[in-house]
N, C-alpha and C positions, 0 to 999 in steps of 0.2 A: 705846978704846971697845969694849965688848962687841959682838959681831956679831949679837946678838939671838937670837930663837927664832921658830919658825914658829907663829903664833897660829891655832888652829883656829876660835876664836870671838873676833874682835877686839872691843874695847870698843864700847859703843853711844855713848859720848861721844867728843869730839874734843879737840884741843889747846886750843881756845878755852875749853872748859868748865873745864879745869884752870887756865888763866890767870885767868879771871874769877871763879872760885869760891875762889881761894887768895889770901891776903893777899900784898902785894908782897914783904915780907921772906922769907916762907916759900917763895914761888915762886922767888925769886932763888937761895936756898940749894939748893932742889931741883934747879934747873938745874945748879948747881955739882956736886952729887952725881952727877947723871946723866952730865954731860960728863967727869967724872973717873973714870968706871967703877966707882963705889961701889955700883951696883945689881948684885948678884951672885946666882947660883943661882936666876935667875928661871924660874918655871914657870907654866903655865896649865892649869887643870883646870875643865871645865864652864863656861867663860866667866869664871872668877875668876882672879886673879893673886896669886902669892906670891913673895917674894924675901928675901934677907938683904941689908940695906942697911948699908954700913959707915960708921958715924959715930964718936962717941967710943968706941963699941964696936959689935960687930955687933948689929943689931936685926932681929927677925923682923917682916916686914910683909906685910899682905894687903890687897887692894883688889878690890871687886866690879867686874866688867866691865859691869854694867848701871847702877850708880849710883855715881858717883865718891866720894861721901861715906860710902858703906858700906865702912868700912875700919878697920883696926886696926894698931897698931904697939906694940912693947914698950918704946919710949922713954918718958920721963917724961910728955911731953905726950900721947902716944898712949894711955897707960894711963888718962888722965883724959878721954878722948873728944875731944881737940882734933885737928883736921886738921893734921898735922905735915909737915915738909919731907921726911921719909922716905917717907910715903904719896904725896906729890906726885911724888917722884922715881920711884917704882915706876909710878905712873900714866903719867908721861911715857914710861917704858920700854915700857909696854903699848901706848900709842897710837902711838909712833914705831917700835917694834920694833927698838930699838938704833940707828936712823938718826940722823945728826947734826942738831942744831938750827941753823936759819938765824938771822941777826941779827933778822929780823922775827919769827920764832917766839919769841924771847926778850924782845921788846919788850912791856912791860905798861903800859898807860895807866891811871893811878890817879887822875888829875885832869883836868879840862877845860882845854884849851889852844887858843887861837885859832891857826889855821894861818898867818894873815897873808897868804895869797895870794888875790888877787882872781880871780873866775871864776864859772862856772855849770856845773851838771850837765847832761849830755845825758839824753835820755829813759830810756835803759837804766840809767844811773847813778842817776837820780832814783828809778826804780822799785826798784832794789836798796837804796838808802838807806831808803826808806819801809818796805820789807819787813823790813830789819834792825831798824829802830826798833820796828816792831810785834812782832817776835819778842822783842826785849829787854824790852818793856813787860810781857810775860807774867810776868816775874820780880817785878814790882811788884805783889805779891799782897795782898789783904785779909787781916786777921787776926781770927779769931773763935774760935780753938780754946783748949784748955787751956793753962795757963802753961808746961807742959813743952815745948810746940812753939813758943814765942815766939822763942827764939833761932834756930831754923831759919828762921822767917819773916824775921827781921832779916837773916840770911845771904842769903836770896833777894833782899831789897831791895838789899843791898850788891852782889850779883852783877849785878842788873839795871842799877844805876847805873854799875857798872864797864863793862858792855857798852855802855851809852849814851855814856859818856865817850869810849870809843874811836871810836865812830861820829862824834860831833859834832866831835871834835878833828881829824878828817881832812877836814872840809868846807871848800870854798873860801869866800871872803868875797863876798857879794853879796845882793841883795834876795831872790832865790829861796831861798837857804839860810837867810836871816834869817827868812823866813816859815815854813820848816820848824821852826826852833828855837822860834819863838813858839807854833806849834801844839803842839809837844811840851810846852812849859811849861804850856799850858792843859790838855792831857790829864793831865799829872801833877797839876795843881792839882785837877782834878775827882776824881781818885783819892783825894787827901787829904781833900777836903771831903765827898764823898758815896760814895766807893768803898770805905770800910772799911779803908783802909791805916793801920796804926799806925806813925807816924813819930816816936815819942817819942824815938828816938835821933838824930833829925835827919839820917838818911842821905839821904832823898829831898830834903828841904829844902836840905841842903848842896849837893847836886848842882844843884838849881834855881838857887841863888844863884850858883854858878859859871857856869852858862849865861847868866844875866843879865849877869854881868861880861863874858862873851865877846861878848854882843850889844852891849855898850857899846863894846868894841873894834871890832866890825864897823862901828858908826856912825862911828868915827874913820877907819877905812880906806876905807870907801865910804859916803858920806852917803845914798846911795839906800836903804840898809838901814833908815833911819829910818821910811820909809813902812810897813814891815812891823809897826811898833809900834802902828798905828792901832787894831787890834782890841782892844787893852788899855784903851782909853779908857773910863772909866765902869764898869769891872769891879771887883768886890770879890773879891780873892783871899784865900787862906788865911792868908798872913802878910805881905801887902803887897809881895810881890817885884816887882810890876810898876811900882812908883813911880819908880825911876830911869829906866826906859825911857819912861814917860809924860812925865817931866820933860824928857828929851831932845827928845821930839816937841813939847812945848809951847814950849820955847826956840827951836826952829827956826821955828815958826810965828809 
């Protein structure tokens, strides 16, 4: 591993930004490049970073220290404006300054999974979860711009859902957390119905369906979670996602 360099102006983004804004395959390969010392000749100038990243051949790579996706690489994908593994590897180098990654650093949650453990959050944990959800929801943005910005908007939706996936997958199973998830679904539903979010790619809807499936698992692990489904009764949602949860509530009663 390269010993790194002294960064006068470290990036304004962090490791989580790289993880959640990069697709799973590219992030995994970027980690391999970083850990195998393929990021070479790294330099920083006025807050931006450059390096030669060794892949099939040496590639010249640059990435802004202010905005992760302001980057360029001389590889095939980079020349076509795609955020490639070489850019992600250099961004890792800039954020970590050559330090090793931990197992947790390398873990990237791409889908919603039920933790399976019963429990409840204390006040401090609850506040932290609510804050993280609110911060992640900012990436679920409305779209009203020209067609050339549509892909950037979809990337933002994807990042927001990736961040939310990591949060909800770490929650214990219980009525308290079931209520958090139901409120999250209702917030997302409102964004789709009246908030101007263009989900034509099904990014947000797909995430919501996964959360509904997770709540169904919650109900099996702890039946008390079913009480949290009551606010869904009589609601008209954007694509009927609430129906499986209302059915569980009806069957119990």
